[in-house]
Biopython code that builds the backbone (N, CA, C, O; Angstrom):
import numpy as np
from Bio.PDB.StructureBuilder import StructureBuilder

atoms = [
    (1, "UNK", "N", (-11.161, -5.069, -10.252)),
    (1, "UNK", "CA", (-10.251, -4.556, -9.722)),
    (1, "UNK", "C", (-9.545, -3.536, -9.577)),
    (1, "UNK", "O", (-9.441, -2.787, -10.548)),
    (2, "UNK", "N", (-8.898, -3.226, -8.407)),
    (2, "UNK", "CA", (-8.582, -1.768, -8.584)),
    (2, "UNK", "C", (-6.729, -1.589, -8.260)),
    (2, "UNK", "O", (-6.063, -2.275, -7.484)),
    (3, "UNK", "N", (-6.317, -0.608, -9.013)),
    (3, "UNK", "CA", (-4.991, -0.095, -8.264)),
    (3, "UNK", "C", (-5.043, -0.089, -6.908)),
    (3, "UNK", "O", (-6.029, -0.112, -6.171)),
    (4, "UNK", "N", (-3.600, -0.048, -6.587)),
    (4, "UNK", "CA", (-3.329, 0.573, -5.198)),
    (4, "UNK", "C", (-3.767, 2.443, -4.869)),
    (4, "UNK", "O", (-3.921, 2.982, -3.773)),
    (5, "UNK", "N", (-3.848, 2.919, -5.937)),
    (5, "UNK", "CA", (-4.397, 4.008, -5.961)),
    (5, "UNK", "C", (-6.332, 4.170, -6.169)),
    (5, "UNK", "O", (-6.959, 5.225, -6.070)),
    (6, "UNK", "N", (-6.810, 3.034, -6.417)),
    (6, "UNK", "CA", (-8.283, 3.339, -6.417)),
    (6, "UNK", "C", (-8.988, 3.550, -7.527)),
    (6, "UNK", "O", (-10.188, 3.770, -7.687)),
    (7, "UNK", "N", (-7.707, 3.415, -8.604)),
    (7, "UNK", "CA", (-8.521, 3.077, -10.069)),
    (7, "UNK", "C", (-8.512, 2.033, -10.324)),
    (7, "UNK", "O", (-7.828, 1.163, -9.784)),
    (8, "UNK", "N", (-9.697, 1.832, -11.690)),
    (8, "UNK", "CA", (-9.734, 0.383, -11.976)),
    (8, "UNK", "C", (-8.929, 0.137, -12.828)),
    (8, "UNK", "O", (-8.439, 0.932, -13.631)),
    (9, "UNK", "N", (-8.676, -1.275, -12.693)),
    (9, "UNK", "CA", (-8.169, -2.261, -13.980)),
    (9, "UNK", "C", (-8.799, -2.581, -15.062)),
    (9, "UNK", "O", (-9.892, -3.106, -14.852)),
    (10, "UNK", "N", (-8.465, -2.436, -16.277)),
    (10, "UNK", "CA", (-9.680, -2.895, -17.068)),
    (10, "UNK", "C", (-9.990, -4.427, -17.005)),
    (10, "UNK", "O", (-8.992, -4.996, -17.447)),
    (11, "UNK", "N", (-11.041, -5.434, -16.610)),
    (11, "UNK", "CA", (-11.261, -6.342, -16.218)),
    (11, "UNK", "C", (-10.666, -7.457, -17.897)),
    (11, "UNK", "O", (-9.822, -8.342, -18.036)),
    (12, "UNK", "N", (-11.472, -6.899, -18.689)),
    (12, "UNK", "CA", (-10.762, -7.310, -20.330)),
    (12, "UNK", "C", (-9.535, -7.665, -20.499)),
    (12, "UNK", "O", (-9.160, -8.738, -20.970)),
    (13, "UNK", "N", (-8.580, -6.400, -19.962)),
    (13, "UNK", "CA", (-7.287, -6.542, -20.310)),
    (13, "UNK", "C", (-6.928, -7.593, -19.501)),
    (13, "UNK", "O", (-6.524, -8.582, -20.112)),
    (14, "UNK", "N", (-6.962, -7.672, -18.183)),
    (14, "UNK", "CA", (-6.761, -8.377, -17.173)),
    (14, "UNK", "C", (-6.939, -9.616, -17.169)),
    (14, "UNK", "O", (-6.146, -10.117, -16.372)),
    (15, "UNK", "N", (-7.459, -10.235, -17.564)),
    (15, "UNK", "CA", (-8.628, -11.512, -17.967)),
    (15, "UNK", "C", (-7.248, -11.843, -19.094)),
    (15, "UNK", "O", (-6.278, -12.510, -18.734)),
    (16, "UNK", "N", (-7.371, -11.305, -20.345)),
    (16, "UNK", "CA", (-6.276, -11.384, -21.080)),
    (16, "UNK", "C", (-4.585, -11.827, -21.089)),
    (16, "UNK", "O", (-3.772, -12.637, -21.532)),
    (17, "UNK", "N", (-4.748, -10.716, -20.301)),
    (17, "UNK", "CA", (-2.986, -10.926, -19.310)),
    (17, "UNK", "C", (-2.694, -11.928, -19.141)),
    (17, "UNK", "O", (-1.734, -12.567, -19.572)),
    (18, "UNK", "N", (-3.798, -12.289, -18.237)),
    (18, "UNK", "CA", (-3.503, -13.318, -17.087)),
    (18, "UNK", "C", (-3.031, -14.763, -17.486)),
    (18, "UNK", "O", (-2.116, -15.404, -16.969)),
    (19, "UNK", "N", (-4.080, -15.235, -18.798)),
    (19, "UNK", "CA", (-4.326, -16.532, -19.479)),
    (19, "UNK", "C", (-2.867, -16.039, -20.150)),
    (19, "UNK", "O", (-2.022, -16.469, -19.365)),
    (20, "UNK", "N", (-2.303, -15.455, -21.052)),
    (20, "UNK", "CA", (-1.144, -15.067, -21.269)),
    (20, "UNK", "C", (-0.178, -15.699, -20.121)),
    (20, "UNK", "O", (0.429, -16.770, -20.147)),
    (21, "UNK", "N", (-0.220, -14.781, -19.185)),
    (21, "UNK", "CA", (1.537, -15.295, -17.922)),
    (21, "UNK", "C", (0.749, -16.970, -17.548)),
    (21, "UNK", "O", (1.601, -17.839, -17.365)),
    (22, "UNK", "N", (-0.450, -17.370, -17.451)),
    (22, "UNK", "CA", (-1.064, -18.541, -15.933)),
    (22, "UNK", "C", (-0.340, -19.542, -16.966)),
    (22, "UNK", "O", (0.386, -20.348, -16.383)),
    (23, "UNK", "N", (-0.369, -19.664, -18.238)),
    (23, "UNK", "CA", (-0.112, -20.329, -19.664)),
    (23, "UNK", "C", (1.152, -21.145, -19.412)),
    (23, "UNK", "O", (1.391, -22.339, -19.596)),
    (24, "UNK", "N", (1.820, -20.238, -18.980)),
    (24, "UNK", "CA", (3.361, -20.467, -18.851)),
    (24, "UNK", "C", (3.498, -21.114, -17.916)),
    (24, "UNK", "O", (2.641, -21.131, -17.032)),
    (25, "UNK", "N", (5.074, -22.120, -17.827)),
    (25, "UNK", "CA", (5.160, -23.428, -16.735)),
    (25, "UNK", "C", (5.614, -22.628, -15.226)),
    (25, "UNK", "O", (6.306, -21.612, -15.157)),
    (26, "UNK", "N", (5.048, -23.353, -14.121)),
    (26, "UNK", "CA", (5.011, -22.853, -12.880)),
    (26, "UNK", "C", (5.129, -21.470, -12.333)),
    (26, "UNK", "O", (5.843, -20.975, -11.460)),
    (27, "UNK", "N", (3.818, -20.811, -13.452)),
    (27, "UNK", "CA", (3.609, -19.483, -12.797)),
    (27, "UNK", "C", (2.332, -19.290, -11.645)),
    (27, "UNK", "O", (1.572, -20.094, -11.104)),
    (28, "UNK", "N", (2.460, -18.187, -11.585)),
    (28, "UNK", "CA", (1.219, -18.071, -10.272)),
    (28, "UNK", "C", (0.998, -16.074, -10.537)),
    (28, "UNK", "O", (1.723, -15.285, -11.142)),
    (29, "UNK", "N", (0.117, -15.924, -10.026)),
    (29, "UNK", "CA", (-0.611, -14.514, -9.766)),
    (29, "UNK", "C", (-0.299, -14.406, -8.308)),
    (29, "UNK", "O", (-0.228, -15.355, -7.527)),
    (30, "UNK", "N", (-0.095, -12.944, -7.987)),
    (30, "UNK", "CA", (0.425, -12.408, -6.457)),
    (30, "UNK", "C", (-0.078, -11.440, -6.373)),
    (30, "UNK", "O", (0.358, -10.702, -7.257)),
    (31, "UNK", "N", (-1.037, -10.811, -5.591)),
    (31, "UNK", "CA", (-1.000, -9.162, -5.675)),
    (31, "UNK", "C", (-0.266, -9.064, -4.992)),
    (31, "UNK", "O", (-0.033, -9.850, -4.074)),
    (32, "UNK", "N", (0.644, -7.481, -5.397)),
    (32, "UNK", "CA", (1.455, -6.941, -4.462)),
    (32, "UNK", "C", (1.708, -5.611, -4.696)),
    (32, "UNK", "O", (1.832, -5.430, -5.907)),
    (33, "UNK", "N", (1.857, -4.448, -3.959)),
    (33, "UNK", "CA", (1.823, -3.218, -4.151)),
    (33, "UNK", "C", (0.149, -2.566, -4.704)),
    (33, "UNK", "O", (-0.038, -1.490, -5.272)),
    (34, "UNK", "N", (-1.042, -3.731, -4.274)),
    (34, "UNK", "CA", (-2.181, -3.219, -4.793)),
    (34, "UNK", "C", (-2.765, -3.459, -6.404)),
    (34, "UNK", "O", (-3.765, -2.982, -6.939)),
    (35, "UNK", "N", (-1.700, -4.417, -6.960)),
    (35, "UNK", "CA", (-1.831, -5.159, -7.944)),
    (35, "UNK", "C", (-1.810, -6.249, -7.878)),
    (35, "UNK", "O", (-1.615, -6.993, -6.916)),
    (36, "UNK", "N", (-2.138, -6.567, -9.569)),
    (36, "UNK", "CA", (-1.659, -8.233, -9.831)),
    (36, "UNK", "C", (-0.130, -8.250, -10.407)),
    (36, "UNK", "O", (0.334, -7.305, -11.044)),
    (37, "UNK", "N", (0.508, -9.302, -10.139)),
    (37, "UNK", "CA", (1.779, -9.348, -10.875)),
    (37, "UNK", "C", (2.073, -10.340, -10.824)),
    (37, "UNK", "O", (1.853, -10.879, -9.740)),
    (38, "UNK", "N", (2.863, -11.362, -12.128)),
    (38, "UNK", "CA", (2.756, -12.907, -12.159)),
    (38, "UNK", "C", (4.050, -12.773, -12.006)),
    (38, "UNK", "O", (4.794, -11.797, -12.108)),
    (39, "UNK", "N", (4.251, -14.026, -11.713)),
    (39, "UNK", "CA", (5.486, -14.756, -11.096)),
    (39, "UNK", "C", (5.916, -16.396, -11.197)),
    (39, "UNK", "O", (5.099, -17.293, -10.990)),
    (40, "UNK", "N", (7.562, -16.673, -11.607)),
    (40, "UNK", "CA", (7.808, -17.699, -11.541)),
    (40, "UNK", "C", (8.905, -17.994, -10.926)),
    (40, "UNK", "O", (10.013, -17.532, -11.199)),
    (41, "UNK", "N", (8.580, -18.989, -9.836)),
    (41, "UNK", "CA", (9.233, -19.807, -8.877)),
    (41, "UNK", "C", (9.204, -18.123, -8.091)),
    (41, "UNK", "O", (10.272, -17.861, -7.537)),
    (42, "UNK", "N", (8.318, -17.209, -8.015)),
    (42, "UNK", "CA", (8.557, -16.584, -6.997)),
    (42, "UNK", "C", (9.345, -14.942, -7.249)),
    (42, "UNK", "O", (9.370, -13.912, -6.576)),
    (43, "UNK", "N", (10.033, -15.422, -8.805)),
    (43, "UNK", "CA", (9.939, -13.736, -9.007)),
    (43, "UNK", "C", (9.476, -13.450, -10.327)),
    (43, "UNK", "O", (9.511, -14.295, -11.222)),
    (44, "UNK", "N", (9.001, -12.178, -10.495)),
    (44, "UNK", "CA", (8.106, -11.120, -10.922)),
    (44, "UNK", "C", (8.683, -11.162, -12.942)),
    (44, "UNK", "O", (9.721, -10.774, -13.479)),
    (45, "UNK", "N", (7.583, -11.734, -13.441)),
    (45, "UNK", "CA", (8.104, -11.530, -14.669)),
    (45, "UNK", "C", (7.091, -10.218, -15.467)),
    (45, "UNK", "O", (7.454, -9.465, -16.371)),
    (46, "UNK", "N", (6.113, -10.257, -14.966)),
    (46, "UNK", "CA", (5.198, -9.048, -15.575)),
    (46, "UNK", "C", (4.118, -8.695, -14.384)),
    (46, "UNK", "O", (3.823, -9.395, -13.415)),
    (47, "UNK", "N", (3.701, -7.617, -14.687)),
    (47, "UNK", "CA", (3.087, -6.996, -13.642)),
    (47, "UNK", "C", (2.067, -5.847, -14.148)),
    (47, "UNK", "O", (2.510, -4.873, -14.756)),
    (48, "UNK", "N", (0.621, -6.000, -13.866)),
    (48, "UNK", "CA", (-0.581, -4.648, -14.269)),
    (48, "UNK", "C", (-0.872, -4.245, -13.453)),
    (48, "UNK", "O", (-0.923, -4.796, -12.353)),
    (49, "UNK", "N", (-1.274, -2.718, -13.820)),
    (49, "UNK", "CA", (-1.402, -1.329, -12.801)),
    (49, "UNK", "C", (-1.776, -0.586, -13.283)),
    (49, "UNK", "O", (-1.937, -0.568, -14.504)),
    (50, "UNK", "N", (-2.064, 0.333, -12.490)),
    (50, "UNK", "CA", (-2.464, 2.113, -13.191)),
    (50, "UNK", "C", (-1.583, 2.955, -12.860)),
    (50, "UNK", "O", (-1.346, 2.971, -11.652)),
    (51, "UNK", "N", (-0.838, 3.874, -13.678)),
    (51, "UNK", "CA", (0.265, 4.643, -13.541)),
    (51, "UNK", "C", (-0.225, 5.872, -13.843)),
    (51, "UNK", "O", (-0.196, 6.182, -15.034)),
    (52, "UNK", "N", (-0.822, 6.919, -12.792)),
    (52, "UNK", "CA", (-0.796, 8.614, -13.147)),
    (52, "UNK", "C", (-2.293, 8.260, -14.111)),
    (52, "UNK", "O", (-2.309, 8.882, -15.173)),
    (53, "UNK", "N", (-3.308, 7.508, -13.907)),
    (53, "UNK", "CA", (-4.108, 7.168, -14.733)),
    (53, "UNK", "C", (-4.342, 6.282, -15.953)),
    (53, "UNK", "O", (-5.273, 6.061, -16.727)),
    (54, "UNK", "N", (-3.137, 5.889, -15.789)),
    (54, "UNK", "CA", (-2.918, 5.213, -17.256)),
    (54, "UNK", "C", (-2.736, 3.761, -16.969)),
    (54, "UNK", "O", (-2.090, 3.541, -15.945)),
    (55, "UNK", "N", (-3.193, 2.615, -17.695)),
    (55, "UNK", "CA", (-3.246, 1.057, -17.769)),
    (55, "UNK", "C", (-1.795, 1.061, -17.921)),
    (55, "UNK", "O", (-1.363, 2.038, -18.532)),
    (56, "UNK", "N", (-1.052, 0.327, -17.571)),
    (56, "UNK", "CA", (0.389, -0.308, -17.509)),
    (56, "UNK", "C", (0.746, -1.995, -17.385)),
    (56, "UNK", "O", (0.557, -2.657, -16.365)),
    (57, "UNK", "N", (1.332, -2.540, -18.734)),
    (57, "UNK", "CA", (1.792, -3.492, -18.208)),
    (57, "UNK", "C", (3.418, -3.417, -18.310)),
    (57, "UNK", "O", (4.012, -2.925, -19.270)),
    (58, "UNK", "N", (3.974, -3.926, -17.282)),
    (58, "UNK", "CA", (5.350, -4.460, -17.174)),
    (58, "UNK", "C", (5.726, -5.206, -17.005)),
    (58, "UNK", "O", (5.246, -6.058, -16.258)),
    (59, "UNK", "N", (7.082, -5.324, -17.768)),
    (59, "UNK", "CA", (7.571, -6.506, -17.641)),
    (59, "UNK", "C", (9.350, -6.341, -18.155)),
    (59, "UNK", "O", (9.625, -5.169, -18.412)),
    (60, "UNK", "N", (10.446, -7.253, -18.313)),
    (60, "UNK", "CA", (11.690, -6.882, -18.044)),
    (60, "UNK", "C", (11.983, -7.639, -19.705)),
    (60, "UNK", "O", (11.635, -8.712, -20.199)),
    (61, "UNK", "N", (13.004, -6.162, -20.344)),
    (61, "UNK", "CA", (13.389, -6.668, -21.851)),
    (61, "UNK", "C", (14.862, -6.810, -22.000)),
    (61, "UNK", "O", (15.646, -6.354, -21.168)),
    (62, "UNK", "N", (15.208, -7.418, -23.018)),
    (62, "UNK", "CA", (16.623, -7.586, -23.026)),
    (62, "UNK", "C", (16.588, -6.443, -24.200)),
    (62, "UNK", "O", (17.668, -5.852, -24.242)),
    (63, "UNK", "N", (15.762, -6.031, -25.040)),
    (63, "UNK", "CA", (15.397, -4.678, -26.270)),
    (63, "UNK", "C", (15.130, -3.344, -25.405)),
    (63, "UNK", "O", (14.752, -2.331, -25.994)),
    (64, "UNK", "N", (15.307, -3.341, -24.139)),
    (64, "UNK", "CA", (14.588, -2.092, -23.625)),
    (64, "UNK", "C", (14.727, -0.654, -24.304)),
    (64, "UNK", "O", (13.737, 0.076, -24.330)),
    (65, "UNK", "N", (16.165, -0.156, -24.958)),
    (65, "UNK", "CA", (15.951, 0.812, -25.631)),
    (65, "UNK", "C", (15.426, 1.131, -27.031)),
    (65, "UNK", "O", (15.091, 2.262, -27.385)),
    (66, "UNK", "N", (15.381, -0.020, -27.835)),
    (66, "UNK", "CA", (14.675, -0.043, -28.731)),
    (66, "UNK", "C", (13.180, 0.246, -28.869)),
    (66, "UNK", "O", (12.669, 1.125, -29.564)),
    (67, "UNK", "N", (12.429, -0.851, -27.908)),
    (67, "UNK", "CA", (10.881, -0.763, -27.306)),
    (67, "UNK", "C", (10.801, 0.855, -27.246)),
    (67, "UNK", "O", (10.025, 1.450, -27.995)),
    (68, "UNK", "N", (11.555, 1.482, -26.412)),
    (68, "UNK", "CA", (11.313, 2.870, -25.999)),
    (68, "UNK", "C", (11.410, 3.884, -26.886)),
    (68, "UNK", "O", (11.453, 5.023, -26.420)),
    (69, "UNK", "N", (11.458, 3.722, -28.161)),
    (69, "UNK", "CA", (11.553, 4.689, -29.422)),
    (69, "UNK", "C", (9.824, 4.936, -29.179)),
    (69, "UNK", "O", (9.213, 5.989, -29.002)),
    (70, "UNK", "N", (9.416, 3.770, -29.239)),
    (70, "UNK", "CA", (7.296, 3.492, -29.370)),
    (70, "UNK", "C", (7.040, 4.435, -28.238)),
    (70, "UNK", "O", (7.391, 4.149, -27.093)),
    (71, "UNK", "N", (6.421, 5.580, -28.546)),
    (71, "UNK", "CA", (5.995, 6.461, -27.069)),
    (71, "UNK", "C", (4.796, 5.163, -26.195)),
    (71, "UNK", "O", (4.664, 5.276, -24.977)),
    (72, "UNK", "N", (4.035, 4.043, -26.930)),
    (72, "UNK", "CA", (3.724, 3.655, -26.079)),
    (72, "UNK", "C", (4.537, 2.704, -25.055)),
    (72, "UNK", "O", (4.016, 1.688, -24.595)),
    (73, "UNK", "N", (6.150, 3.200, -24.660)),
    (73, "UNK", "CA", (7.017, 2.212, -23.705)),
    (73, "UNK", "C", (7.518, 3.091, -23.540)),
    (73, "UNK", "O", (8.064, 3.891, -24.300)),
    (74, "UNK", "N", (7.307, 3.017, -21.856)),
    (74, "UNK", "CA", (8.530, 3.981, -21.277)),
    (74, "UNK", "C", (9.291, 3.249, -20.547)),
    (74, "UNK", "O", (8.897, 2.083, -20.544)),
    (75, "UNK", "N", (10.171, 3.417, -19.954)),
    (75, "UNK", "CA", (11.484, 2.521, -18.674)),
    (75, "UNK", "C", (10.628, 2.915, -17.587)),
    (75, "UNK", "O", (10.210, 4.052, -17.365)),
    (76, "UNK", "N", (10.396, 1.804, -16.892)),
    (76, "UNK", "CA", (10.063, 1.397, -15.844)),
    (76, "UNK", "C", (10.377, 2.002, -14.609)),
    (76, "UNK", "O", (11.558, 2.000, -14.260)),
    (77, "UNK", "N", (9.196, 2.717, -13.618)),
    (77, "UNK", "CA", (9.579, 3.428, -12.939)),
    (77, "UNK", "C", (10.365, 2.405, -11.645)),
    (77, "UNK", "O", (9.757, 1.423, -11.220)),
    (78, "UNK", "N", (11.713, 2.761, -11.121)),
    (78, "UNK", "CA", (11.984, 2.123, -9.945)),
    (78, "UNK", "C", (12.793, 0.492, -10.650)),
    (78, "UNK", "O", (13.955, 0.556, -10.249)),
    (79, "UNK", "N", (12.656, -0.601, -11.335)),
    (79, "UNK", "CA", (13.386, -1.170, -12.020)),
    (79, "UNK", "C", (13.571, -1.024, -13.414)),
    (79, "UNK", "O", (13.934, -1.949, -14.141)),
    (80, "UNK", "N", (13.392, -0.180, -13.696)),
    (80, "UNK", "CA", (13.812, 0.240, -15.243)),
    (80, "UNK", "C", (15.488, 0.319, -15.710)),
    (80, "UNK", "O", (15.886, 0.266, -16.874)),
    (81, "UNK", "N", (16.423, 0.471, -14.371)),
    (81, "UNK", "CA", (17.690, 0.613, -14.553)),
    (81, "UNK", "C", (18.085, -1.339, -14.577)),
    (81, "UNK", "O", (19.239, -1.767, -14.575)),
    (82, "UNK", "N", (17.188, -1.980, -14.592)),
    (82, "UNK", "CA", (17.028, -3.578, -14.713)),
    (82, "UNK", "C", (16.644, -4.148, -15.631)),
    (82, "UNK", "O", (16.580, -5.377, -15.668)),
    (83, "UNK", "N", (16.183, -3.108, -16.915)),
    (83, "UNK", "CA", (15.882, -3.571, -18.008)),
    (83, "UNK", "C", (14.011, -3.480, -18.216)),
    (83, "UNK", "O", (13.364, -3.467, -19.263)),
    (84, "UNK", "N", (13.570, -3.433, -16.888)),
    (84, "UNK", "CA", (12.153, -3.127, -17.265)),
    (84, "UNK", "C", (11.598, -1.942, -18.245)),
    (84, "UNK", "O", (12.028, -0.803, -18.423)),
    (85, "UNK", "N", (10.732, -2.477, -18.688)),
    (85, "UNK", "CA", (9.879, -1.346, -19.473)),
    (85, "UNK", "C", (8.320, -1.311, -18.893)),
    (85, "UNK", "O", (7.968, -2.140, -18.055)),
    (86, "UNK", "N", (7.648, -0.557, -19.265)),
    (86, "UNK", "CA", (5.824, 0.058, -19.159)),
    (86, "UNK", "C", (5.594, -0.020, -20.757)),
    (86, "UNK", "O", (6.469, 0.251, -21.580)),
    (87, "UNK", "N", (4.404, -0.392, -21.038)),
    (87, "UNK", "CA", (3.805, -0.347, -21.827)),
    (87, "UNK", "C", (2.197, 0.489, -21.458)),
    (87, "UNK", "O", (1.329, 0.356, -20.596)),
    (88, "UNK", "N", (2.340, 1.071, -22.235)),
    (88, "UNK", "CA", (0.606, 1.741, -21.477)),
    (88, "UNK", "C", (-0.432, 1.873, -22.763)),
    (88, "UNK", "O", (-0.557, 2.537, -23.792)),
    (89, "UNK", "N", (-1.210, 0.618, -21.908)),
    (89, "UNK", "CA", (-1.997, 0.251, -22.788)),
    (89, "UNK", "C", (-3.457, 0.927, -22.571)),
    (89, "UNK", "O", (-4.353, 0.101, -22.399)),
    (90, "UNK", "N", (-3.818, 2.203, -22.553)),
    (90, "UNK", "CA", (-4.477, 2.621, -22.570)),
    (90, "UNK", "C", (-4.388, 3.849, -23.929)),
    (90, "UNK", "O", (-5.225, 4.720, -24.166)),
    (91, "UNK", "N", (-3.215, 3.596, -24.614)),
    (91, "UNK", "CA", (-2.919, 4.622, -25.329)),
    (91, "UNK", "C", (-3.431, 4.334, -27.185)),
    (91, "UNK", "O", (-3.200, 4.906, -28.250)),
    (92, "UNK", "N", (-4.121, 3.276, -26.798)),
    (92, "UNK", "CA", (-4.750, 2.608, -28.059)),
    (92, "UNK", "C", (-5.007, 1.379, -28.048)),
    (92, "UNK", "O", (-4.913, 0.716, -27.015)),
    (93, "UNK", "N", (-5.457, 0.764, -29.455)),
    (93, "UNK", "CA", (-5.723, -0.942, -29.569)),
    (93, "UNK", "C", (-4.370, -1.578, -28.897)),
    (93, "UNK", "O", (-3.223, -1.179, -29.099)),
    (94, "UNK", "N", (-4.817, -2.786, -27.952)),
    (94, "UNK", "CA", (-3.209, -3.635, -27.447)),
    (94, "UNK", "C", (-2.887, -4.079, -28.574)),
    (94, "UNK", "O", (-3.774, -3.808, -29.383)),
    (95, "UNK", "N", (-1.868, -4.750, -29.124)),
    (95, "UNK", "CA", (-1.357, -5.619, -30.077)),
    (95, "UNK", "C", (-1.413, -7.149, -29.303)),
    (95, "UNK", "O", (-0.272, -7.511, -29.018)),
    (96, "UNK", "N", (-1.929, -7.630, -29.103)),
    (96, "UNK", "CA", (-2.104, -8.956, -27.800)),
    (96, "UNK", "C", (-0.844, -10.121, -28.464)),
    (96, "UNK", "O", (-0.036, -10.650, -27.700)),
    (97, "UNK", "N", (-0.844, -10.401, -29.996)),
    (97, "UNK", "CA", (0.090, -10.758, -30.040)),
    (97, "UNK", "C", (1.726, -10.277, -29.277)),
    (97, "UNK", "O", (2.445, -10.735, -28.390)),
    (98, "UNK", "N", (1.759, -9.204, -30.138)),
    (98, "UNK", "CA", (3.238, -8.113, -29.230)),
    (98, "UNK", "C", (2.872, -8.396, -27.998)),
    (98, "UNK", "O", (3.666, -9.122, -27.399)),
    (99, "UNK", "N", (2.021, -8.096, -27.473)),
    (99, "UNK", "CA", (2.359, -8.158, -25.808)),
    (99, "UNK", "C", (2.514, -9.753, -25.470)),
    (99, "UNK", "O", (2.917, -9.949, -24.324)),
    (100, "UNK", "N", (2.303, -10.782, -26.150)),
    (100, "UNK", "CA", (2.497, -12.108, -25.128)),
    (100, "UNK", "C", (3.902, -12.089, -26.109)),
    (100, "UNK", "O", (4.808, -12.686, -25.528)),
    (101, "UNK", "N", (4.159, -11.761, -26.933)),
    (101, "UNK", "CA", (5.676, -12.133, -27.683)),
    (101, "UNK", "C", (6.616, -11.657, -26.400)),
    (101, "UNK", "O", (7.372, -12.480, -25.885)),
    (102, "UNK", "N", (6.523, -10.032, -25.807)),
    (102, "UNK", "CA", (6.872, -9.773, -24.656)),
    (102, "UNK", "C", (6.835, -10.119, -23.466)),
    (102, "UNK", "O", (7.843, -9.892, -22.796)),
    (103, "UNK", "N", (5.706, -10.757, -22.843)),
    (103, "UNK", "CA", (5.724, -11.122, -21.578)),
    (103, "UNK", "C", (6.414, -12.603, -21.528)),
    (103, "UNK", "O", (6.913, -12.994, -20.473)),
    (104, "UNK", "N", (6.426, -13.591, -22.964)),
    (104, "UNK", "CA", (7.154, -14.725, -22.737)),
    (104, "UNK", "C", (8.588, -14.785, -22.792)),
    (104, "UNK", "O", (9.352, -15.678, -22.426)),
    (105, "UNK", "N", (8.870, -13.370, -23.459)),
    (105, "UNK", "CA", (10.630, -12.964, -23.410)),
    (105, "UNK", "C", (10.655, -12.911, -22.173)),
    (105, "UNK", "O", (11.361, -13.778, -21.657)),
    (106, "UNK", "N", (10.008, -12.026, -21.303)),
    (106, "UNK", "CA", (10.264, -11.611, -19.987)),
    (106, "UNK", "C", (10.390, -12.721, -19.318)),
    (106, "UNK", "O", (11.377, -12.758, -18.583)),
    (107, "UNK", "N", (9.756, -13.579, -19.329)),
    (107, "UNK", "CA", (9.499, -14.975, -18.556)),
    (107, "UNK", "C", (10.888, -15.839, -19.151)),
    (107, "UNK", "O", (11.553, -16.649, -18.504)),
    (108, "UNK", "N", (11.038, -15.547, -20.123)),
    (108, "UNK", "CA", (12.643, -16.075, -20.275)),
    (108, "UNK", "C", (13.986, -15.747, -19.349)),
    (108, "UNK", "O", (14.904, -16.373, -18.818)),
    (109, "UNK", "N", (13.557, -14.458, -19.481)),
    (109, "UNK", "CA", (14.941, -13.853, -19.005)),
    (109, "UNK", "C", (14.818, -13.791, -17.525)),
    (109, "UNK", "O", (15.747, -13.342, -16.853)),
    (110, "UNK", "N", (13.598, -14.264, -16.924)),
    (110, "UNK", "CA", (13.589, -14.419, -15.104)),
    (110, "UNK", "C", (13.198, -15.537, -14.420)),
    (110, "UNK", "O", (13.177, -15.516, -13.190)),
    (111, "UNK", "N", (12.818, -16.718, -15.174)),
    (111, "UNK", "CA", (13.053, -17.951, -15.192)),
    (111, "UNK", "C", (14.148, -18.651, -15.015)),
    (111, "UNK", "O", (15.266, -18.139, -15.081)),
    (112, "UNK", "N", (13.912, -20.048, -14.742)),
    (112, "UNK", "CA", (15.258, -20.575, -14.596)),
    (112, "UNK", "C", (15.607, -21.123, -15.904)),
    (112, "UNK", "O", (14.827, -20.899, -16.830)),
    (113, "UNK", "N", (16.522, -21.718, -16.090)),
    (113, "UNK", "CA", (16.739, -22.072, -17.496)),
    (113, "UNK", "C", (16.572, -23.024, -18.108)),
    (113, "UNK", "O", (16.917, -23.095, -19.287)),
    (114, "UNK", "N", (15.737, -24.452, -17.167)),
    (114, "UNK", "CA", (15.042, -25.197, -17.238)),
    (114, "UNK", "C", (13.522, -24.622, -17.601)),
    (114, "UNK", "O", (13.030, -24.483, -18.721)),
    (115, "UNK", "N", (13.196, -24.462, -16.883)),
    (115, "UNK", "CA", (11.773, -23.551, -17.266)),
    (115, "UNK", "C", (11.997, -22.955, -18.636)),
    (115, "UNK", "O", (11.598, -23.510, -19.660)),
    (116, "UNK", "N", (12.647, -21.811, -18.621)),
    (116, "UNK", "CA", (13.046, -21.020, -19.974)),
    (116, "UNK", "C", (12.669, -22.133, -21.060)),
    (116, "UNK", "O", (11.659, -22.502, -21.660)),
    (117, "UNK", "N", (14.029, -22.471, -20.991)),
    (117, "UNK", "CA", (14.057, -24.057, -21.840)),
    (117, "UNK", "C", (13.071, -24.524, -22.853)),
    (117, "UNK", "O", (13.200, -24.753, -24.056)),
    (118, "UNK", "N", (11.844, -24.619, -21.882)),
    (118, "UNK", "CA", (10.619, -25.533, -22.187)),
    (118, "UNK", "C", (9.944, -24.595, -23.327)),
    (118, "UNK", "O", (9.299, -25.034, -24.279)),
    (119, "UNK", "N", (10.211, -23.200, -23.056)),
    (119, "UNK", "CA", (9.789, -22.985, -24.290)),
    (119, "UNK", "C", (9.685, -22.828, -25.959)),
    (119, "UNK", "O", (8.971, -22.693, -26.953)),
    (120, "UNK", "N", (11.125, -22.976, -25.347)),
    (120, "UNK", "CA", (11.633, -23.356, -27.180)),
    (120, "UNK", "C", (11.675, -24.268, -27.528)),
    (120, "UNK", "O", (12.002, -24.468, -28.698)),
]
sb = StructureBuilder()
sb.init_structure("model")
sb.init_model(0)
sb.init_chain("A")
sb.init_seg("    ")
for serial, (resi, resn, name, xyz) in enumerate(atoms, 1):
    if name == "N":
        sb.init_residue(resn, " ", resi, " ")
    sb.init_atom(name, np.array(xyz, "f"), 0.0, 1.0, " ", f" {name:<3s}", serial, name[0])
structure = sb.get_structure()
């Protein structure tokens, strides 16, 4: 799969992220703006794409200010004012347990309360 700018999304990273996201209740993968997004009840909780040649995974976080102290994280373009961050997956090895926790936290922030409660 390629991003809207024609740059490839690493298929191994996409497969791993897809497995994490689609294991959550009532989720779906939808292509939007030329890249995969993962949604619950139609609302995006995680996305993957290429930004300026860098593979990024985006999600909403209640801890945006803390996360962006790590140089692998930045405030997400366009939606950063709503707590979204971008993880720069090209910056080195991906700590998948951490990414899974962040994806699940994003899901909890976006999903209806009943679905979010099902994770606990």
